[in-house]
Each structure stands twice: as structure tokens, then as C-alpha cells.
N, C-alpha and C positions, 0 to 999 in steps of 0.2 A: 219183594225182597224182605226177608225177615231180619230186622235189626235188633230184635230182642236179645240176641246172643251177647251183645255188649252189656246190657243190663245184667244178664245172668252171670257173665264173667266178673263184673264189678261186685255183684252180690257175693259170689263165691270168695273173691279176694278179701272183701270186707269181713266176711265170717271168720276167715282164718286170722285176720288181724284182731278182731274182737276176742276170739278165743285165746290168742297169745296175751292180749292185754288183761284178760280175766285171770289168767295164770299169774301174771305179775302182781295184779291187785290182791289175789289170795295170798301170795308170798308176803306182801307188805302187811296184810292183815295179820298174818302169823307173827311177824316181827313186832307189830304194834301190841298185840296180845301179850307177847313175852315181856315187854317193858311196862305193861300196865297202862298203855295209852288209852285215851278216851276219844270218842268222836267229837269234833268241834261243831259249831253251828252249821257250817257248810256240809259236814258229813251227815248230820241228822237230816238236813233238808235233802241231801243226796239219796238217803235211804228211801225217803218217800217217793222221789222221782224214779229210782230204780224199780220200786214196786209198781209204779204206773207203767213203766216201759215193759216190765214183765207181763203185766196184764194186757198190754197191747200185742205182745208176741203170742200169748196164750190166753185168749179171752175168757175161757172157763177156769182159769187158774184160781186155786183156793188159797187166798191170802190169810184166812182166818187162823191157820196153824202157826203163824208167826207170832211168837210171844217171847218175852224175855228181854235180856239186855241188848242194847243197840248193837254192840259188836257181834253178838251171836246172830242177830237178825241180818247184819251185813254179810256175814260169812254164809248164812243160809241162802240169802238172795243171790250172792255171787255164784254159789254152787248151782242153784236152779237156773240162773241165766246161762251158765256154761252148758248145761244139759240142753236147754231149749234152743240156744243159738245153733247148736250142732244138729238139732233135729227138726226145727220148723223152718219154713221158707223165709220168713223175716222180711225186713224192709230196709232199704238203704238209709233212710232218714233215722230210723230207730238205731241201726247199727252205728251210724255216725255219731249220734248223741252218746250212745253207750261207750264208744271208743274214747271220746273226750272225757267222760266221767271216770272211766277205768284208768286212764292215764293220770288223772288227778289223785286217785286212790294210790296208785303205784308210786307216785311222787311224794306220798305222805301228806298231801294237802288237806285230807279230811280228819287228821288226828292232832291231838294236843297232848 
């Protein structure tokens, strides 16, 4: 009996959740940008971890093109994550961590 359908179902549901959380995080990013907010220490550390997770999702990902202000890098990373989450198989552990981080961004916890 093939029980992998349960993992596939969980992965599909988690992808939808992560994509929704990414949308909320991008919305919060736009609001932060409008008011001139900056990333706090947790946000700066978060960018590094988001880049690591992106590299795990797409091992041949070219991170060298990320240059500039931290908020711009965050926006670029969120956009790339959204595209890759929807197109690569992914991993439940990565998606779980992403979901937690994206909720922090959406709650404004990465900005000052």
C-alpha cells in the first residue's frame, strides 16, 4: 500500500500556505517601504536564512546578483521564493521554516 499520498497532500497544502504567507509578507514589505522602515537585527539575520533556504530549494540558484539595500534584497528574495515554491517539489521542513519566517515578516517583526 502506497502511503506517500499523505506526504504529497501535506506538501501541496503547505505550498499553498507558504504562497499565501509570501503574499502577506510582500504586502508588509511594501508598507514598511512606504514609511521608511528599516530591517532590524532579526530581519537582517532572516535575509541570510531566507537565502540559505532558497539555495536548498534551488541548489544551482545564483545568489551573486543580490546587491543593494537590505529591503530591496528582501523583496527580491520573497519574489524568487514565491516563484520557486510554486515550481519546485520542495520539502516539508523547508516550507515549515519558511512559513514561520514569513509570518514574522507579515507581523512586522523584522522592521523598525
